[in-house]
N, C-alpha and C positions, 0 to 999 in steps of 0.2 A: 531033499536036503535044502535047507534055507540058505540062500546066497545073498549076502549083504549088498545093498545098493552101491556101496563103495567099490566092491569088487566087480560088480556088473559094469560100472563106469570105467574102472581102471584096467580090466582085463583086455579090452580091445586096444587101449592105449599102450599097454605093455607089449602086446603082439606087434603093434605098429612100430614101437621103438626098436624091437629086435629086428624086424624086417628092414627098417631104415638103416640100422647098423650094418647088417649083412650086405645090403645093396650098396651102401657107401664104400665098404671095404672092397667089394668086388669091382665097383667102378673105379676106385682109386688104383687098384692093381692093374686093371686094363689101361688106365691112363698113363701109369708109370711105364708099362711095357711099350705103349705106343710112342711115348716121348723118347725112350731109349732107341726104339727102332728108327725114328726120324733122324736121330743123331748118327746112327750107324749108316743110314742111307746117304747122308751128307758125306761121310768119310769115304764110303765105297764109290760114290760118284767121282770123288777126286781120284781114287785109284783107277777106275775105268778110263778116266780122261787121260791120265798119265801113261797107262799101259797100252794104249792104242799104238799100233805100229806107225801110224801117220803122225803121231804126236811129235812135235819138234821143240817142246818146251825144254830149255836147258835147266837141269836141276842144280842151279847155282844158289849161292847164298841170297841174292836179291829176290830170286823167284820164290824160294822157300819162305822168305819173310812176307812176300805178298800173299802167298797161300795161307800163312798164319793169320794175317790180318783179315782174310775172308772167312776163315773157319773157326778161329780161336784156338786151334790146336798147334802143338809144337811138331816140327818135322826134322827128320834126320835121314840123310841119304848116304848109304855106305856102298861105294862103287866096288865092283868085282871085275876081274879081267886079268890080262897078262901083266899089265903095268899097275903096280900098287899106287893108289891115291888116297888122300886123307878124306875122312867123312866130312860131309857138309851138314851143319846143324843150325837150328834157330835158337838153341839154348844159349844163355848168356856166357856160360863157361863150357869148356870142352867136356863132353860126357861120353864115356865109352858106350857103344851099342849093347843093349841087353841080348846076349846070345841065347838065353834060355827061353825067349819068346818064339814059339813055332811060327813058321811061315803060314800065312792064310792063303787059302785057295780061292781065287776069284770065282764068283757065282753070279748068276742073273736072277736067282730067286730072291725076291724081297724078304720073304719070311725067314730066310737063312742068314740074313745079314746081322753081324754082331760087331760090337766095338773092339773086342779083344780082351785079353786078360789084364789084371791089375798089376802095375809095376811101380816101384818107388824110384824117383829120380830127384836128386838133390833135396831129399827130405819131403818131396811132394808126391802125392798119389796120382797116377795117370792110368788111363785105359789104352793099352798099346796094341796097335795093329801093324804087323810086319808083312810087307808084300815084296815078292821077288819080281823085278822088272826084267824079264828075260827076252822079251821080243823086241827090245830096243837096240839101237846102235850101241857101239862100244862105250861112248862117253856116258850114255844113259842107262847102262846095264848095271844092276846092283839091287840092294835091298832098301826099300823105302819104309821108314818107321813113321807112324802117325801116333803121336802122344796126345790124347784128348784129356784135359784136366778133369779129374773126378769131381772137383768142386763145381765145375760148370755142368757136368752131367747131373749132379744132385740138384742143382738149382733148376735145371730144365724139368726134371721129374717133379720137384716140389711145385713149380709154377703150374704144371699140368694137373697135379693132384689137389692144389689148394682150393679151387672153386668147388670141387666135390666135397672136400672136408668142410668148407663153409656151409654148403647146403645140408650136409649131414648134421653139422652142429646146430643149424637152424631147426632141422627136424627134431633133434633131441631137445632143444629149447622149447619148441612148440609142445612136445609131449610132456615136458616137465611142467610147463604152464597149465596144460590141460589137467595134469595130475593134481597140481595145487588147486585149480578151480574145482575139480571134482571133490577133493577133500573138503574144501570150504563149503561146497554145496551140501555134502553129506552132513557136515557139522551143523549147518543151519537147519537141515531137516530133523536132525536129532534134537536140536533145541526146541523146535516146534513140537516134536513128540513129547519131550519132557514137560513142556508148558501145558499141553492138552491133558496130560496125566494129572498135573497139579490142579487144573480146573475141575477135572473129574473128582478129585479129592476134596474140593470145596475152597481152593485157593484161587480167588478171582483177581488177584493183583495183575495189572497189565505188564507185559514183557516189553523191554526196550526194542524199538524197531531199528535194528542195525543192518548194515550191509548196503549194497547198491539198490537203486530203485528198480526192482524187477518183480516178477510174479511171486517169488517167495516173500518179499516184503509186503506185497498186497495181502498174501495169505496171513502173515503175522498180524497185520492191522485188522484183518477180518477176525482172527482169533481173539485179539484184544477187544474188539467191539462185542464179540460174543460173550467174553468174560464180563464186560461192563453190564451188558443186558442181564446176564445170569445173576450178577451181584444185585442189580436193581430188583429183579424178580424175587430173589431170596429175601431181600430187605422187606419188600412188600408182603411176601408170604408170612414172614415173621411178625410184621406189624398186624396183618390180618388175624393171625393166630392169637396174638396178644389181645386184640380187640374182641375176638370171640370169647376168650377166657374172661375178659372184663365183663362182657355182656351176660355171661352165665351167672355171675354172682353179684353183679352191681345192682340189679333191680331190688332184690329183697334187702340187701344191706343198706343201700341208699334210702330206701323207703323207711326203714326203722330209724336210721340216723336223722332223717328229715323230720319224722314225727317227734323224735326226742327234742330236736332243736326248736321245733314249733311249740312244743309244750313248755320248754324253758322260756322262750320268748313271751308266750302268753302269761306265764307266771310273773315275769318281771313287769309286764305292762299292768297287770292287775295290782301288783304291789305299789306301783307308782300312782295308780288311780286311787287306791285306798289310803295311801300315806302321802298326801300332798306336801307335808312339811319335811319329808326326807330329802337328802341331797340327791338330786336327780342325775348328776353328771356321771358317776361311776356306773349307774344302772343304764344310762343311755349308751355308754361305751359297751356294756355287756350286750345291749340290744343290737348295736352295730356289728359286734362280733358274731352274734347269733345269726344276723342277717347275712353276714359273709359266709358262715358255715352253710346256710341254706343255699346261697348262691353257688358255692363250690360244689355242693351235691348235685345241683342242676347241671353244672358243667360236666361233672363226672358221668351223669346219665346221658348227656348229649354228645360225649366224645365219640367220634367216628360216625356220627349221623349227619346228614345234610343240614347245614345251618338254617335256622328259621328266625324270624324276628323282623321288626319294622326297620325301615331305613328313614332317617331324618337328619337334618343338620345337627352336628354335635360339636360343642366347644371342647377342644382337647384339653385346654388348661383346666376347665371345670372338672372333667372326668379324672384327670391326673391328680388334682387337688383332693378329690373325694377318695381316691385310692390311697394317697399318702396319709390322709386322715384316718382311714381304717387301719393302716399299718403302724400308726404312731405308737400304740401300746406295745406292739411287738418290737419295734425299734428301740423304744426306751428300755424295755426289759433286757434286750440283747446288748445295750450300750453302743448302738450304732447310730451315727449321725446321718440323717437324710437331708440333703441340700436340694431344695426345689424352689426355683424362682420363676413364677409365671412370666411368660413373654409380654413385652409391652403392647403387642397387637393381638387381636383375637384370631386364633387359628381354628377354622371351621372345616370339617369334612362331613360328607354324608355317609352315615353308617348306622349300625345297631348299637345304641349306647350300652346295653347290657353286655354284649360281646366285647366291646372296646374296654369297658371297665374290667372285665375278666382278663383281657390282654394285658393292660397296664398293671393291674393288681398282682398278677402272677409273676411278671418279669421283675417288678420292683420288690415284691416279697422275696423272690429268689435271690435278688441282689443283697437284701438285708441279711438273709441267712448266710450268704457266702462271705460278706464283709466281716461279720462277727463282732466281738467286743472290741471297741476302740476303732472300728472300721468306719468307712465313709461311703455313702451312696450319693451320686450326683445325677439329677434328672434335668434334661433340657429339651425344649421344643423349638423347632425352627421350620419356617416355611421353605418349600422347594418349588421348582418350576412346575412339577406335576401334582404337588399336594403338600404333605407335611412329613417331617422326620423327627422321631422321638429317640433321643440317645440316653441310655441308662447305663452308668458305669459304676463299678465298685472296686474297692481296694483288696478284695479277697484274693486267694492264691490261684483262682481259676479252676476249671474242671480237671479231673484226672485224665491223663492221656488216653486211657482205654475207652473213655466215653466221649471224648472231645468231638468225634465226628458224628455221634448219634445223640446229641444233646436234645433234639426236638422229637425223638421217638418216645412213644409211651413206655413207661416202666423203666426208663433209663435214667439213673440218678447216681450221684457220687456221695449222697448223704446217708448216714447210718440209719436215720429214721424216715427217710423220704421214700415216696412211692413212684416218683418220676412222671407225674401227670401235669405239673404246672406249665412247663415249657411246651409240652404237646398241645395243651389247650390254647396257649398263646399263639402257636404257629397256626392252629386251625382257625383262630379268629382272624389272624393277619391274612391268611389265604382266602378266607371268606369275603374279605373286603378288597381283594385284588392287590393286596400289599405284599410285603416281604419282610422277614425278620432274619437277622444274621448276627454273628458275634465274632469277636477277635480279642487277642491280648495286645494291649498297646500301652507302653510306658508303665508297666507294672500294674495295670488295671484290666479288668474284664469288662469289655464294652459291648453292649447290645444296641443294635440300631434297628429301629422299626420304621419302614417306609410305607406310607399310606397315601393312596391317591385321593383326589378331592371328592370323587363320588362315582 
């Protein structure tokens, strides 16, 4: 039979609570009995002192008052003998002696000592002990009544029992705290169990590390770290699978497209050579676009492969100006304004000019498409302490939330006709130069920042 961890923790605590309650009740009963026995011993000690034949204490009003001050009890002496005399009492008003209280027999056994039955005198409850003083001389012969207030007896019993009740209550409180701690512990374990099941189902979101700083919190952080690594492994696996698929069909397709572009480029060049009087500018634009197609196909083939190419000093303003020039027909057709003002100083880094051209061309081209008709793209270059920073911002609506965190993964795109390779190529080029590319939404604009070291 499966026994929950909650019950394994709480069963011993429950048994401890029951044992504590039984022990406290038993100890309290013994303490109350002992307290009452001590009071009875005090009263009987007075009785034995007065009942000794050699005792000469006169049982007068002053003597009884002193005995009341010592013991806290009320006294009444009812003389017996041939000559009738009035009772002597410490009560404020004259009270008749209770004749229904039987005379107690003196004993020397401590275990047999009792306070006496309960009686009501002047509206108050007392425990009355009636003793017959028969061995005394005639003036001292009679019945001695000892009235011990029930309130004092209860106070004495309560004082004796209170420490035990406090200890018992402390034990109950400790068990309740242990119960609460056990329930909280079980709840945290169940949260961990639920989280690991979510991870097994493919949900790698981290769980909040709540609770005190203990081993369970360390375990929660370890589970979160495992989830982060599994998420990274899953992303890498998906990226690898996409690149494998890309490699399966890219070769033949890219080869055919590149041949077609090369043939079109050759035809335009032959036309320009055979017709020198024709307007060359539109055809030169067509040549640049064909060169761009050919370059993009080379990027497509190189995606996912180790970067190759020469490294030399590159003027970033020159490379960006070339990319803006290539994108001019696209921006004019889309009705998008591209604002590019070269910096006043030359910004040079060491890198592969072809890869850097691909980097800037893809990011600026992506911004032109995102801005759309009537939109604006702004390009700026600035020097930094470690190299250079290129900022490209557009007035477009920004990427959809579903792809915002995977903008630089291959085949991730929010465009209806896009294939999701431009930003992946840009990131590969930035990484190949030891740089970094990131994006954010700021003041209604989508801002890409490319950080590149000097070399």
